[in-house]
Structure formats: structure tokens, C-alpha cells
BAKEDREN-737624 format. One record per residue: residue in one letter; x, y, z of N, C-alpha, C in turn. Coordinates in steps of 0.1 Angstrom, whole numbers, padded with zeros to 4 digits, always signed. Atoms other than C-alpha are relative to their C-alpha. Example, Ala and Ser with C-alpha at 12.3 -4.5 7.8 and 13.67 -1.06 7.14 Angstrom:
# BAKEDREN-737624
A+0009-0012+0000+0123-0045+0078+0009+0012+0000;S-0009-0011+0000+0137-0011+0071-0008+0011+0008;
END
This chain:
# BAKEDREN-737624
M+0000+0008-0011+0109-0018+0228+0012+0003+0009;K-0011-0003-0010+0130-0012+0260+0003-0014+0007;P-0004+0013-0006+0150-0042+0274-0001+0002+0015;S-0001+0001-0015+0147-0052+0311+0003-0015+0003;Y-0005+0014-0004+0158-0083+0330-0008-0005+0012;R+0007+0007-0011+0140-0108+0352+0009-0011+0005;K-0009+0010-0006+0159-0129+0377-0007-0014+0001;E+0006+0013+0000+0152-0166+0372+0004-0007+0013;G-0002+0007-0012+0152-0192+0400+0015-0005+0002;N-0014+0005+0000+0187-0205+0391+0010+0012+0001;G-0009-0011-0001+0202-0170+0395+0003+0007-0013;T-0003-0006+0013+0204-0162+0358-0010+0011-0003;K+0009-0011+0004+0188-0131+0342-0005-0003-0013;K+0006+0002+0013+0163-0134+0314-0004+0014-0006;L+0003-0013+0007+0160-0106+0289-0015+0001-0003;I+0014-0002+0003+0125-0092+0287-0001+0013-0009;L+0002-0012+0008+0115-0068+0259-0014+0006+0002;Q+0012-0007-0004+0089-0043+0270-0005+0009-0011;R+0006-0009+0009+0066-0026+0245-0009+0010+0007;P+0010-0009-0005+0047+0006+0251-0014-0006-0002;M+0014+0006+0002+0010-0004+0257-0007+0004-0013;S+0007-0005+0012+0000+0017+0228+0005-0007-0013;E-0005+0008+0011+0020-0006+0205-0002-0015+0001;T+0003+0014-0002+0006-0039+0218-0011-0004-0009;F+0010+0005+0009-0016-0062+0198-0014+0003+0004;P+0014-0003-0004-0048-0058+0219-0004+0014-0004;V+0004-0014+0004-0047-0020+0213-0002+0001-0015;G+0001+0000+0015-0041-0025+0176-0012-0007-0005;A+0012+0007+0004-0069-0050+0173-0013+0008+0003;L+0012-0009-0003-0094-0027+0191-0001+0012-0010;L+0000-0011+0009-0084+0002+0169-0004-0004-0014;A+0004+0006+0013-0088-0020+0138-0015-0002-0001;V+0015+0001-0001-0123-0028+0149-0007+0013-0002;V+0006-0013+0002-0130+0009+0151+0001+0004-0014;G-0002-0004+0014-0115+0015+0117-0010-0007-0010;G+0010+0007+0008-0137-0012+0101-0014+0005+0002;Y+0014-0005-0003-0168+0000+0119-0003+0013-0006;L+0003-0013+0005-0164+0036+0108-0001+0000-0015;D+0001+0001+0015-0159+0026+0071-0014-0004-0004;V+0013+0005+0004-0191+0007+0070-0011+0010+0005;Y+0009-0009-0005-0209+0033+0091-0003+0012-0010;T+0002-0012+0009-0203+0062+0067-0006-0005-0014;Y+0005+0005+0013-0211+0039+0037-0015-0003+0001;I+0014+0003-0001-0245+0028+0051-0008+0012+0005;A+0008-0010-0006-0256+0057+0072+0002+0014-0005;R-0004-0014+0004-0239+0087+0056+0002+0002-0015;G+0000-0003+0014-0244+0085+0019+0009-0008-0009;G-0008+0009+0009-0223+0056+0005+0014+0005-0002;I-0014-0006+0001-0189+0073+0013+0009-0009+0009;F-0010+0006-0009-0158+0055+0026+0009+0012+0005;A-0007-0012-0005-0142+0082+0049+0013-0003+0005;N-0013+0003-0007-0112+0063+0062+0012+0003-0009;A-0012-0003+0009-0088+0065+0032-0004+0011-0010;Q+0002-0011+0008-0084+0094+0009+0003-0002-0015;T-0003+0003+0014-0073+0077-0024-0012+0002-0009;G+0012-0001+0007-0109+0075-0036-0004+0015-0001;N+0004-0014+0001-0116+0111-0027+0009+0009-0009;I-0009-0007+0010-0085+0123-0046-0004-0002-0014;V+0004+0004+0014-0096+0104-0077-0013+0007-0003;L+0013-0006+0003-0132+0117-0074+0001+0015-0001;L-0003-0015+0002-0118+0153-0069+0004+0003-0014;G-0004-0002+0014-0101+0150-0102-0011-0002-0010;V+0011+0002+0009-0132+0136-0119-0010+0012+0001;S+0009-0011-0002-0154+0164-0104+0005+0012-0007;L-0006-0012+0006-0130+0191-0116+0000-0002-0015;A+0000+0002+0015-0128+0175-0151-0014+0002-0005;D+0014-0002+0004-0166+0175-0152-0006+0014+0002;G+0005-0013-0003-0168+0211-0141-0009+0002+0012;N+0009-0001-0012-0187+0203-0109+0008+0004+0012;L-0008-0005-0010-0170+0226-0086-0005-0002+0015;M+0005+0002-0013-0193+0222-0056+0003-0014+0005;K-0003+0014-0003-0189+0184-0057+0015-0001+0003;A-0015+0000-0002-0151+0189-0060+0004+0005+0013;L-0002-0007-0013-0152+0212-0030-0002-0010+0012;S+0003+0009-0010-0168+0185-0009+0011-0011+0002;Y-0011+0010-0001-0140+0160-0017+0012+0007+0006;L-0012-0008-0004-0114+0187-0011-0001+0002+0015;I+0002-0002-0015-0128+0194+0024+0003-0012+0008;S-0003+0013-0006-0126+0157+0033+0015-0002+0000;I-0014+0001+0000-0090+0156+0022+0007+0009+0009;A-0006-0010-0009-0082+0188+0041-0002-0005+0015;A+0003+0005-0014-0098+0172+0073+0010-0010+0003;F-0010+0011-0002-0075+0142+0069+0014+0007+0003;V-0013-0007-0002-0044+0165+0066+0000+0007+0013;L+0001-0007-0013-0056+0185+0096+0002-0010+0011;G-0001+0010-0010-0058+0153+0116+0015-0004+0002;V-0014+0002-0002-0021+0146+0109+0007+0011+0007;F-0006-0012-0007-0011+0181+0120-0004+0000+0014;T+0004+0001-0014-0032+0177+0151+0007-0010+0008;A-0007+0011-0007-0016+0144+0161+0014+0004+0003;E-0014-0004-0003+0019+0158+0157+0001+0012+0010;L-0001-0011-0010+0011+0190+0176-0002-0006+0015;I+0002+0006-0013-0003+0169+0205+0012-0008+0005;H-0012+0007-0003+0028+0147+0203+0011+0009+0006;K-0010-0010-0005+0050+0178+0209-0003+0004+0014;L+0004-0003-0013+0030+0184+0241+0003-0011+0010;E-0001+0012-0008+0040+0150+0255+0006+0003+0014;T-0007-0002-0013+0063+0164+0283-0008+0010+0009;K+0007-0010-0007+0037+0190+0293-0014-0004+0005;I+0014+0005-0004+0006+0168+0300+0002-0012+0008;P-0001+0012-0009+0000+0142+0327-0003-0013-0007;L+0003+0012+0008-0015+0117+0302+0010-0003-0011;H-0008+0003+0012+0003+0098+0275-0006+0008-0012;W+0006-0008+0011-0001+0119+0243-0009-0008-0008;R+0009+0008+0008-0017+0089+0226-0013-0001+0007;Q+0012+0000-0007-0043+0088+0253-0008+0013-0003;L+0007-0012+0004-0051+0124+0245-0006+0000-0014;I+0006+0002+0013-0056+0115+0209-0013-0009+0000;I+0011+0009-0002-0080+0087+0219-0012+0008+0006;A+0010-0008-0006-0099+0112+0241-0006+0009-0010;L+0005-0009+0011-0102+0136+0211-0008-0008-0009;E+0008+0009+0008-0114+0107+0190-0014-0002+0006;M+0013+0002-0006-0142+0100+0215-0009+0012+0000;I+0008-0012+0000-0153+0136+0216-0006+0002-0014;V+0005-0002+0013-0155+0137+0178-0011-0010-0004;V+0010+0010+0002-0174+0104+0177-0014+0005+0006;L+0012-0005-0006-0200+0120+0201-0006+0010-0009;I+0005-0011+0009-0203+0150+0177-0007-0007-0012;A+0005+0006+0012-0208+0127+0147-0013-0007+0003;A+0012+0008-0003-0235+0106+0165-0012+0009+0000;F+0011-0008-0001-0257+0136+0170-0002+0010-0012;L+0003-0007+0013-0254+0151+0135-0012-0006-0007;P+0012+0006+0007-0287+0148+0117+0003-0006-0013;V-0002+0007+0013-0291+0126+0086-0007+0009-0010;S+0006-0008+0011-0298+0144+0053+0002-0008-0013;D+0000+0007+0012-0304+0132+0018+0012+0003-0009;N-0011-0004+0009-0277+0152+0000+0013-0002+0007;V-0013+0004-0007-0243+0137+0008+0011+0011-0002;Y-0010-0010+0003-0224+0167-0007-0001+0013+0007;Y+0002-0013-0006-0240+0198+0009-0008-0001+0012;S+0009+0003-0011-0253+0185+0042+0007-0004+0012;Y-0006+0005-0012-0248+0172+0077+0007-0013-0003;N-0007+0012+0003-0238+0139+0061+0014+0003-0005;M-0013-0004+0004-0209+0156+0044+0008+0004+0012;L-0008-0004-0012-0199+0172+0077+0004-0012+0009;C-0003+0012-0007-0201+0138+0094+0012-0007-0006;N-0011+0006+0007-0179+0123+0068+0013+0007+0001;V-0012-0008-0002-0154+0151+0072+0006-0003+0014;V-0005+0002-0013-0152+0146+0110+0005-0014+0002;I-0005+0014-0001-0148+0109+0106+0014-0002-0008;S-0013-0001+0006-0120+0115+0081+0011+0005+0009;Y-0009-0006-0010-0104+0136+0108+0004-0010+0011;I-0002+0010-0010-0108+0108+0134+0010-0010-0006;C-0008+0010+0006-0092+0083+0110+0014+0005-0002;S-0013-0006+0001-0063+0106+0103+0007+0000+0013;L-0006+0001-0014-0056+0110+0140+0005-0014+0003;Q-0004+0014-0004-0056+0073+0145+0011-0006-0008;V-0010+0006+0008-0035+0063+0115+0013+0007+0002;Q-0013-0007-0002-0009+0089+0123+0006-0003+0014;T-0005+0002-0014-0007+0081+0160+0004-0014+0003;F-0003+0014-0002-0008+0043+0160+0005-0007-0012;R-0006+0005+0013+0016+0032+0133+0008-0013+0002;V-0008+0012-0003+0035+0004+0151-0009-0009+0009;I+0008+0010-0008+0016-0027+0164+0008-0012+0001;H-0008+0012-0003+0036-0054+0181+0012-0002-0010;G-0012+0001+0008+0067-0046+0161-0001+0001-0015;I+0002-0002+0014+0052-0041+0127-0006+0013-0003;T+0006-0013+0004+0043-0009+0109-0012-0003-0008;C+0012+0003+0007+0007-0011+0099-0010+0011+0003;A+0010-0009-0002-0025+0009+0097-0013-0007+0006;T+0012+0006-0006-0057+0004+0117-0013+0005-0006;T+0012-0006+0007-0081+0024+0094-0001-0004-0014;M+0001+0004+0014-0074+0008+0060+0008-0013-0001;C-0005+0014+0001-0063-0026+0047+0010-0002-0012;T-0008+0003+0012-0044-0022+0014+0014-0002+0003;G-0014+0001-0003-0010-0016+0028+0003-0013+0009;N-0002+0012-0009-0015-0043+0055-0001-0013-0008;L+0002+0012+0008-0026-0068+0029+0013-0003-0008;R-0012+0001+0007+0005-0061+0008+0012-0005+0009;S-0011+0004-0009+0029-0063+0037-0001-0014+0006;G+0003+0014-0005+0013-0094+0052+0004-0011-0010;T-0003+0009+0011+0015-0112+0019+0015-0001-0003;D-0015-0001+0002+0051-0101+0014+0007-0008+0010;Y-0006+0008-0011+0061-0116+0048-0002-0015-0002;L+0003+0015+0002+0043-0149+0040+0008-0005-0012;M-0008+0005+0011+0061-0151+0007+0015-0002+0004;R-0013+0001-0005+0094-0144+0024+0002-0013+0008;Y+0000+0013-0008+0086-0173+0049+0001-0012-0009;H+0000+0012+0010+0079-0196+0019+0014-0003-0005;T-0013+0003+0005+0114-0192+0007+0011-0001+0011;S-0011+0000-0010+0134-0185+0039-0003-0009+0012;K+0005+0008-0012+0114-0206+0065+0004+0007+0013;N-0003-0008-0012+0122-0178+0090-0013+0002+0007;K+0013-0001-0008+0095-0180+0117-0004+0014+0003;T+0003-0014-0002+0098-0143+0123-0008+0006-0012;D+0008-0005+0012+0085-0136+0087-0014-0006+0001;L+0014+0006-0001+0056-0160+0093-0008+0007+0011;K+0007-0007-0011+0047-0143+0126-0004+0014-0004;N+0003-0013+0004+0049-0109+0111-0012+0000-0011;G+0011+0001+0010+0027-0119+0081-0013-0003+0007;L+0013+0003-0006+0001-0134+0104-0005+0012+0008;K+0004-0012-0007+0001-0102+0125-0008+0009-0009;Y+0007-0009+0009-0009-0082+0095-0014-0006-0004;Y+0012+0006+0004-0036-0107+0085-0010+0000+0012;L+0009-0001-0012-0050-0107+0121-0005+0014+0001;I+0005-0013+0000-0052-0069+0120-0011+0002-0010;I+0010-0001+0011-0071-0072+0087-0013-0007+0005;L+0012+0007-0005-0094-0098+0104-0008+0008+0010;F+0007-0009-0010-0102-0074+0133-0007+0012-0007;F+0006-0010+0008-0109-0047+0107-0013-0005-0006;F+0012+0007+0006-0133-0071+0090-0011-0002+0010;L+0010+0003-0011-0150-0080+0123-0007+0013+0003;G+0006-0013-0003-0155-0043+0130-0010+0004-0011;A+0009-0003+0012-0171-0039+0095-0013-0008+0002;V+0012+0009-0001-0195-0069+0101-0009+0005+0012;I+0008-0005-0012-0205-0056+0136-0007+0013-0004;S+0006-0012+0004-0211-0022+0120-0013-0001-0008;V+0012+0003+0009-0235-0036+0094-0013-0002+0009;F+0011+0003-0008-0258-0050+0121-0005+0012+0009;L+0003-0011-0009-0256-0020+0145-0005+0012-0007;T+0004-0012+0008-0259+0007+0118-0014-0002-0005;R+0013+0003+0005-0289-0010+0103-0011+0001+0011;A+0009+0000-0012-0305-0013+0138-0002+0014+0006;F+0001-0013-0008-0297+0022+0152+0003+0012-0009;G-0002-0011+0009-0290+0043+0121+0012+0008+0003;S-0011-0009-0002-0268+0073+0123+0006+0001+0014;F-0005+0000-0014-0266+0071+0161+0009-0011+0003;S-0008+0012-0004-0248+0038+0159+0015+0002+0001;V-0014-0003-0001-0214+0054+0156+0004+0001+0015;I-0003-0002-0014-0217+0059+0194+0006-0013+0006;F-0005+0012-0005-0208+0022+0198+0015-0001-0001;C-0015-0001+0002-0172+0031+0187+0006+0004+0014;L-0006-0004-0013-0168+0046+0222+0004-0011+0009;I-0004+0011-0008-0166+0012+0237+0014-0005-0002;P-0014+0004+0002-0134+0000+0221+0010+0012+0003;L-0009-0011-0003-0119+0035+0223+0002+0003+0015;L-0002-0001-0014-0126+0037+0260+0009-0011+0006;I-0009+0011-0004-0110+0003+0265+0015+0003-0003;V-0014-0003+0003-0079+0015+0247+0005+0011+0009;F-0004-0011-0008-0078+0047+0267+0004-0005+0014;I-0003+0006-0013-0079+0027+0300+0012-0008+0000;L-0011+0008+0001-0054+0002+0288+0013+0008+0000;M-0013-0007+0001-0028+0029+0282+0004+0006+0013;F-0005-0003-0013-0027+0037+0318+0011-0009+0005;I-0011+0010-0002-0005+0006+0319+0010+0004-0011;R-0010-0005+0009+0027+0020+0304+0006-0010-0009;K-0007+0010+0008+0043-0012+0292-0007-0014+0003;
END
């Protein structure tokens, strides 16, 4: 946050803390909706896979290797590699910040929208491991990696918009701190985490209805919150 001052009617100056628009709560809430939506989308429409977080993929990679199923293991490895590639991509774009007219985070959102369009038009197939479904899960892993690497601070707290485990731990920790300290800042921070989780949950619920109604094409609806975020970031602070 950068400090600025506003002159009051009595001649005094009031300190105002300005956040980058990309770190405000509306942006975080919209991205959390996208995160919840994508998780349900890949589960319902693309073979029962959660593509947002890689913990399960790493575990299943180990299981597949132990069982000697190398092709299945390869499918998990590709998804993990896509997530890693997303982190690299986000950092490379960040380094271009001084060379592009847009905010670098806007460029990330634009890239997310392009990949969502690609995912929407990938055909559905029965085999989740050797098919377009696997490819779709890989590109969505890439999207989530871009998002979680780029938008890590929301309204003063460090949180994720594509998964909930860390947010749940941090939010509960702050609420427990408030229980003993009665510090209102701890209460506010705890509630922020739980609100981000709530928006993630809302995105998941919305995705259930839209994915069942429109099938694999329903991922296209993620463009709405992503476009709103893209437009909002023209407001710098």
C-alpha cells in the first residue's frame, strides 16, 4: 500500500492508504469465484479430476509409479509440469512490466481468458488419461498456476484464489488469535479469509448448475469475472 493524504475541511490532512487494484477485495472475490468454478468444471465435465491444486496429482503420481502404470503416471506428471510452467510464465511476464503498456497482471488475466477459450472448444472424450479431457485438465492447471502465482495478496492478506486449504488454516488461526487477544485486526483478517472461501464456494455452486446445463462448453462463463477483473485493473489504485 502507498500512503497519500487528503485535506479535510478543518485544514488537517488525513492519511489514506492506497492499494493496487489487483490487491483489492473485489478482484480477489471474482478470482475466487473463477477458482471454485474451474475445480467443479473439471470434476463434472472432464473426468472427475480436480485441476486446481497439485497435491492430489503428486500423490497419484506416486501411486501410479508404484503400480507400474507408467502411462497413467505420465498424465499426472504432465499436469504437474503445466502448473510449474504457469509459475514460470507469470514471473517472465512480471519481468516485462516496464516494457508493456498494460499492468503485467492484466496481461496474465488476458492470457487466462485465451486459455479458457481453448478449453471450452476441446472435445469431450471418455478416457481421462489419454484424451482431450487430459489436455483440458492440463491447460486448466496452467490457468490456476498463473492465477495463484500472480494474485497472492488480497486486501492486505496473503491468500490463494484457486484452493482453500491454506486459506482455511490462516483464517482459523487469525480467529483464534482474536479469541485470545481481542485485536480487531485479527478478526478482520480471519473474516477476509473466510469470505474468500465463501466466494470460492459460490463459484463451485454456480459451476454445478452451468456445467450440468452446458457441459464442457460451460467453462466459457469464466470469461465474465475474468473480463471484469481485466477492466477493473485499468483503475490503478
